[in-house]
N, C-alpha and C positions, 0 to 999 in steps of 0.2 A: 407908435408901436412900443410896448413895454418889454424890455429885455430883462432876462433872469440874471441877477448879479452873481458874479463868480468869485470864489476865493480859494486860494491855496494855503493849506495849513501844513507847516513842516514840523513833525514830531507827533508820535502816536502813543504817548504815555498816558497822562491824565488830562492836562489842560487841552491838548489838541482834540482828542475825541469828544470832550465836553462841549467845546466850541462847535465842533462839527454837528453834534446832535441838535443843538439849538438852532443853528443857522439853516441846516437842511429843513428842519421842521418849519422854518419861517419862509421857505421857498428859494433859498439860495442853492446855487450849483457848487457843491463842496468837493474838493479834492484834498485828501490827506497823504502826505509823502513821509516815508520813514526809511532812514538809510540802512537799517539792518533788514534782513530778508524775511523776518517773521515777527509776530507779536511777541514781545518780551515776557517770558514766563517767570524769570527770576525776580528777586526783590524781597526786601525785608518788610517788617511790620510798618505800616503807616497809620497815623491818626486821622480821623475825620471829625472835626469839631465845629461847634458854633455855626458860623455862616456857612461853612462847607456842608454841615448836616442839612441845613435848610435847602441848599442847592440840590442835594440828593432827593429831598422830599419833592421838590418841584419837578424833578426829573422822573419821579415815580419809581425810583430804584432803591430807596432806603431799605426796604425789606430784603431785597436781593443782596445788598452789601451786608446787612446784619447777619444774614444766613451764612456768610463766609467769614464770620468773626473768628479770630485765632483762639478765643476762649482764654486769653491771658487775663489773670485775676489781679494782678498788681505787681509791684516792684520790690524785691529784696536786694539791699546792698549786703554783700557777703564778704567773709574773710577767705584766706587761702585754704581753709578747710571746708568751705562752703556753708559755714555757720552764718545765720543772718546777723547783721550788725544793726540795720534799721529796716523797717518794713512799711510800705505804703500801699493802701488798697487802690483798686481801680476806681475810676470815676463813676458816678451814678447819674450824671446828666450830660448835656450836650458839650460842656466845656471842661469840666474839672478832672483832676486825677493825673498821677504820673502815667498810668496806663489809661488811655481814653476809654470811655464806655463802648466806643466802636473802633476796633482795631482790625485791619485786614491786610493781607499781603499785597504789596504793590502790584505784582503780576496779576492777581485775581481781580483787583479793582480795574486794572487795565482791560482784562477780558470782558468784564461787565460793561464798561463804557464802550468798547469796540462792538460788542454784540448789539448794543443799543443804537449806535450811530452807523454801523456799516451798511444797513439796509437802504439808507438814503444818501450816503456819501460814498465816493469812490476812494478806495485805499490803494496806494502804490507802495509796495515794500521793495527794498533792496535798491533804492535810488536816492539821489540827493541833489540839492540846488548847487549849481556852479556859477550861476550869474543872475543878477537882478538889475533890470533897467526900467526905472520909473519915469515916465514922460509926462506925469501930471494927470493923464487921462486913464492910465492903466499900467500894469507891470508886465513886461516881457520877462519870462523866466527861462533860463537855460538849465538843463539837467545833465547829470553824468551819463545817463543811458537813454532816457526818453527824448523825443523831439521837443523843441522849445514850444512854450505856450504862452498865451497872454491871459491875465486875470485882472479883475477890478481891484482886488486887494490881496495882500499876502500877510500871513501872521506866522512868526517864528516862535514855535512852542517847543523849543529844545531845552538842553540842559544848561547848568551854570556856565560851562566853558564853550558855549555854542559858536561854531565857526561861521554859521550862516548870519548870526547876529553881528559879527565882525564886518561882514560884507555890507551891512545896512548902517550900523552905528559907529563903525571904526573900532579901535581897541577900547572896549568898555572896561571900566575898572572893576576888579574883583577884590573885595576885602578878604584876604587870606586870614584864616583863623588859627593856622599853625597846628592842625591836627589832621593826621591821616587815619582813615577807617578802612579796614578789610572786613567785608561781609562774606560769610560762608553759609552754605547749607550742609549739614552733617547728619549722620544717622542718629535717630533717637535712641536713647538707652533708658534703663530703669532708673537711673540717677536724675532724669529730667522730670519736670513737673509743669504745672500751669502758671508758674511765676516767671517774671523777667527777673533774672538774677545777674547782678553787676558787681564785679570785683574791681575796686579801685586799688591799683598797685602803685608802687613808687616809681621814680624815674619817668614820670609822665606817661604812664601806661594804664590801660584799662581793658577789661575782658567782660563780655556779656553773652549770656544764653537766653533765648526767648522761644516760647512754644509756637508752633504753627498748627494748622488744621489739616495737614496732609501727611502726618506721621513722621516728619523729620523735625529738626531743631535748627533755629537760625542763630548762628554765632557771629560775634564781631570781635576783632582785635583792634584796639585803638591806641595811637601813640602820638604824643606831642613832639613836634620837631620844627626847627627853624630852617631846615634844609628843604629847598624847593625842588620840584621835578621828580620826586620819587614815584609819583602816580604815572609818570610817562615811561617807566621801566617796563620790560616784558615780565611775563608771569613768573618765569624761573627766577629772575632777580628779586622780584618782590617776595616770592616764597622764601628765598635765602635770608632776606632782611627780616622777615617776620619770625623765622625760626631763631635767628641770632638775637633778636630783640626780646622775645618772650620765653626763651628757653629755661630761665631760672624761676618761673612763676608756677606755683602749685595749682591746686584745685583741679579743674577740668581742662587746663591749658594743654597738658601732653596730648590728651585726646583730640583737641582741636588741631594742634600742629600735625599730628599723625594723619589727619584727613586732608592736608593741604594739597597733596599730590593729585587727588582725584576729584575733590569736591568742587562744585560751582563756587567761584570766587570773583568778587568785585572789589576793586581797590580804588579809593578816591581821596583827594585832598579837599578838606572842607573849607567852604568859604561862603561869602554873601555877594550878590549882585547889587551894586550900588550905582545905578545909571541915572544921568541927569535928565534923560528923555526916554520914553518907551516907544517912540515912533519917528519915522521920517517919511513924509509924503503919504503914499498908500500902503506902507509896510510898517507893521508894528510887531513887538515882542510880547510874549505872554508867559506866565508861569516862571520856572526857574531861570529861563533865559533873561527874563525882565527883572525879577526881584527874589531870587533865591534867598531864603532866610536861614538856611542850614538846618540839619537835623536837630540842633540844640534848641531851635525855636519851637519845635512841635507843631509847625504851622504850614509846612511846605504843601501838603495835599490840600489843606483848607484854602490856601492862597490860589492854588491852581484851579480848583473848582470854582471858587468865587470869582476869580478874575475872568475866567472863560465865560461865566454866566453874564457878568456885567458887560464884557466886551460884545457878546452876542446881542444883548439888549440894546446897547448903544448903536451897533451897526444896523440893526433893524429900525432905529428911531431916527436915523439921519441919512440924507440923500448922498452925502459925501463921506467917504471913509475918514478923511482927515478930521472932520468935526467929531466923528464917533470916537476916534483914538484919543482926541483931547479930552473928551468927557470921561472916557474909561480911565484915563490916567488921573483926572481930578478926583474921581470917586475913590479909586483904589489906593492911591499913594499914601493917604493918612493911615489906612489900614495896614499897608505894607510897612510903613515906618514903625508903627507899634510892634509889629511882629518881628522886626529885625532888632529891636531893643532887647537883647538877651538879659536874662536874669543876672543880677550883680555877681561878678566873679566868674562867670562862664566865658570861655570854656575851661580856663585854667583851674577853676574850683575843683573839678573832678579829675584833674591830671597832675597831682602833686608831685614835687621833685623828690621829697624825702618821706621816710616812714613817720617822722615826727609830724610833718604837715598832714599826712594822711590821718594820723590819730586825731588831730584837731578837726579834720573834716568829718571823721566818724562821730566825734563827740557832737558836732553841730547837727549831723543827720539824726542821731538818737533823740536829741532835743526837739528837732522838727517833727519827728514821728511820735512824740510822747502823747499821752491822752489829753493833756492840757493844750498842747499846741494843735492837736487835732480838733479840739472843741473851738479853739480861737480861729483856726483856719487860715490866718493871714500869711504866715511864713510858708506854709505848704503851697498856698495858692500863688505866692510870689515866685517860688522856685519851679513849680511843677504844673501850673495851669496858665497856658498861654492866652493872649487876648483875642480868642477866636470869635467872641461875640461883640467885638468892638466896632461893628459895622452894622448899620440898619440897612439890610439888603433891599435894593430898590425892586419895585414891581414893574415888570415889562409885559408887553403884549406877546409873550412867548408861550407856546403850548407844546407840552411833551407829546410824543407819539402815543396813540390811544392804546397800544399794545405794550407799552413800557412796563 
């Protein structure tokens, strides 16, 4: 008697729903659990490049994602008066450009992936894993609210600082990058346009404004710091720190700071996941929980989509999850290692300590954006075009839903 294989996926952002789609289509019994009580609507712009774009095509949703494009046309580095210092156009192909040819809000991408996968997968919101017991033949999973269940395999598709990953692999090392980012959604004004505008300030600070497709503006306040744990403070304390840190900067910063009391705010410490292994027994990690490359890489979403597709392909190609997990890691790890090799000088290059250092950075950016450099292309590609096509995506016997 043939039994339907079952899998639990923890995390309903990008990697989790992508994996759910492919495995449900291949006949698996798929359950996705998400600790928050709803699908996340918030989120900033994310790029989909190279291999990630090809995954969207194979899922049949590239047009749907393209229809939700933020319409960002490129990047302007600006001074405290909003005057462009150096300008870079958006990419015109799958991989190049400071702004990718395909930019979408993370929340909107999440909704597209959820809509695609939820018809054939069971989603459970507002619950989380509290225990994992792998006996070699299956995994008994305990939940905060739901009764315990047994699965053939479990995949942890959570964030960089996943607590569930710790239950599986112990205290996994995170490479801290020494930068905190605050992401905000603020009202759009007549001062906003279709460009990503980035002010490099002194004392390790940066400010950015980006367009979206829903009538608001996405802002970020970024600061370099060697102090750890600021991201664990409550919102009130974080707001106090942000106001004190950015109070003397001009441009649109007073407008951003004035919105802090009421606007959606997400604050994080940037880092990379550098794990020696991505699985143990019948349990594996995926996406940021396995190999977060940080926003500096421009590869997070591409890695999530690509990793989920490859993991699904391997799980449907092997009788035992352990063999599938080993192949998934063997294929993905070289791609991940290239993605995690940030451009020379990052992240400190864009967070100078002094105005003199900033002047030198501005001079370098002007040279990089010059017509000659644009024709040569090498320096721009090194700084702003991640290695999203550095993987020959395998072909698997996976078929997207006919109504995708």
